[in-house]
C-alpha positions in Angstrom: -7.7 32.2 -27.1 -11.5 31.4 -27.7 -12.6 28.1 -27.6 -15.3 26.8 -30.0 -18.8 27.0 -28.5 -19.5 23.2 -28.5 -16.3 22.6 -26.3 -17.1 25.6 -24.0 -20.7 24.1 -23.6 -19.5 20.8 -22.6 -16.5 22.1 -20.3 -19.3 24.1 -18.6 -21.6 21.0 -18.1 -19.0 18.9 -16.7 -18.3 21.6 -14.2 -21.8 21.4 -13.0 -20.9 17.7 -11.8 -19.9 17.3 -8.3 -16.3 16.9 -7.7 -15.3 18.1 -11.3 -13.5 21.3 -11.5 -12.2 23.5 -14.2 -9.2 21.6 -15.1 -10.8 18.2 -15.0 -13.6 19.3 -17.1 -11.4 20.5 -19.7 -9.3 17.1 -19.6 -12.7 15.1 -19.9 -13.9 17.4 -22.9 -10.5 17.3 -24.6 -10.5 13.4 -24.2 -13.9 13.1 -25.5 -12.8 15.2 -28.7 -10.4 12.5 -29.4 -12.1 9.4 -28.8 -13.9 7.8 -32.0 -17.5 9.0 -32.7 -18.9 5.5 -31.7 -17.6 5.5 -28.4 -19.2 9.3 -28.1 -22.5 7.6 -29.3 -22.5 4.9 -26.6 -21.6 7.6 -24.1 -24.6 9.9 -25.4 -27.1 7.2 -25.5 -26.3 5.8 -22.1 -26.8 9.4 -20.8 -30.0 9.8 -22.7 -31.3 6.4 -21.5 -30.6 7.0 -17.6 -33.7 8.7 -16.5 -35.8 6.4 -18.9 -34.3 3.2 -17.8 -34.2 3.7 -14.0 -37.1 4.2 -11.3 -37.4 4.7 -7.5 -38.5 1.9 -5.7 -42.1 2.5 -4.1 -41.0 0.7 -1.0 -37.4 2.1 -0.1 -36.6 4.5 -2.8 -33.4 2.9 -4.0 -32.7 3.2 -7.7 -33.4 0.0 -10.0 -34.7 -0.8 -13.3 -38.3 -1.8 -11.8 -40.2 -1.1 -8.8 -40.2 -2.8 -6.3 -36.6 -3.0 -6.5 -34.8 -6.2 -6.2 -33.8 -5.8 -2.7 -37.3 -5.4 -1.7 -38.6 -8.4 -3.7 -35.8 -10.6 -2.4 -38.0 -13.2 0.0 -34.5 -14.2 1.6 -34.0 -10.8 2.9 -34.3 -10.0 6.5 -37.6 -7.9 6.5 -37.2 -7.3 10.3 -34.1 -4.9 10.0 -34.1 -1.6 7.9 -31.0 0.2 7.3 -31.5 3.8 6.6 -28.9 5.5 4.1 -28.7 9.0 2.6 -28.3 7.7 -0.9 -28.3 4.8 -3.3 -24.5 4.9 -3.7 -24.6 3.9 0.4 -26.8 1.0 -0.6 -24.0 0.0 -3.0 -21.3 0.2 -0.4 -23.3 -1.8 2.2 -24.2 -4.5 -0.1 -20.7 -5.4 -0.3 -20.3 -6.1 3.4 -23.0 -9.1 3.2 -25.8 -7.0 4.9 -29.1 -8.9 4.1 -31.5 -6.6 5.6 -33.6 -4.0 3.9 -32.8 -0.4 3.1 -34.6 2.8 3.2 -32.8 5.5 1.0 -33.5 9.2 2.2 -32.2 10.9 -0.7 -30.1 13.5 1.2 -29.7 14.6 4.6 -31.1 17.4 7.0 -29.3 20.9 5.7 -30.9 23.9 6.9 -28.4 26.3 5.7 -29.1 24.6 2.2 -33.0 24.7 2.7 -33.0 21.0 3.0 -35.6 20.2 5.9 -37.4 16.8 6.7 -40.1 17.4 3.9 -37.2 17.3 1.4 -36.3 13.5 2.3 -38.2 10.4 2.1 -39.1 10.4 5.9 -42.7 9.7 6.3 -42.6 6.6 3.9 -40.2 5.1 6.6 -42.8 5.6 9.3 -45.3 3.7 7.3 -42.8 0.6 6.8 -42.3 0.3 10.8 -45.7 -1.3 12.0 -44.9 -4.2 9.6 -42.9 -6.3 11.6 -39.8 -4.2 11.7 -37.7 -4.8 14.9 -34.7 -3.0 14.1 -33.7 0.2 12.5 -29.9 0.8 11.5 -29.3 4.6 11.1 -26.4 4.4 8.6 -26.4 8.2 8.0 -22.9 9.8 7.0 -20.6 10.6 10.0 -20.9 14.4 9.1 -22.7 17.2 11.1 -25.6 16.9 8.6 -25.7 13.1 8.8 -25.4 13.1 12.9 -28.3 15.8 12.7 -30.6 13.4 10.3 -29.7 10.3 12.5 -30.9 12.2 15.8 -34.0 13.6 14.0 -34.7 10.2 12.8 -34.2 8.5 16.2 -36.7 11.2 17.9 -39.2 10.6 15.0 -39.3 6.7 15.4 -39.1 6.5 19.2 -42.8 5.8 19.7 -42.5 2.9 17.5 -41.5 -0.3 19.0 -38.4 -0.7 17.3 -34.8 -0.9 18.5 -32.7 2.0 16.7 -29.1 1.5 16.4 -26.2 3.6 14.8 -23.5 2.1 12.7 -20.2 2.2 14.5 -17.9 5.0 14.1 -14.1 5.6 14.8 -10.8 4.9 13.4 -10.2 3.3 10.0 -8.3 -0.1 9.8 -4.6 1.0 9.1 -5.1 4.4 10.8 -3.0 5.9 13.2 -4.1 7.3 16.8 -1.6 10.4 16.5 -3.4 11.7 13.2 -7.1 11.1 14.3 -9.0 14.2 15.2 -10.7 14.4 18.5 -14.4 13.7 17.4 -13.1 10.5 15.7 -11.3 9.4 18.7 -14.0 10.4 21.2 -16.4 8.2 18.9 -14.3 5.3 18.8 -13.8 5.2 22.6 -17.8 5.6 22.8 -18.3 2.7 20.5 -15.8 0.2 21.8 -16.9 -3.4 22.3 -15.6 -6.5 23.8 -12.6 -8.2 22.5 
């Protein structure tokens, strides 16, 4: 059976989104077909306004409604600490922890196999921020091979600056069992141990 073109187009559009496979794309499309037109209008308008109503911060490259963003404008933030993350979603996660320093969002990580090099990330603006009283740079890239490579690259890049470079702790999650942890995770947990 051939689907109407409008349905097929929407399914294909959903499939281009990260984490959405063909079955999920079909379910979303048929769900939207069943909702009232008013809900579709709200969704469509929200999508249309997405790019127009958001800006990249000119300082940290986080996403906000204005530039500089609300984090960079906040006088109560610790301006001596910058936490380097891969994406704005990482900022949202870290904000829940109570972290009160500043951020620098790279918008990706080094991935030579995907032709993503240092020039494709917001690395140079990070260097311009370091002479302004920054004492610590926290490398909070993901614990993947690409995230580790990115963290090592940044560490080498900023080693000539008088700043302390730290890496977020890695290892076992709370509630995890040692027997199910892989060798790399256990190694990082042992290396990152602290006093008790």
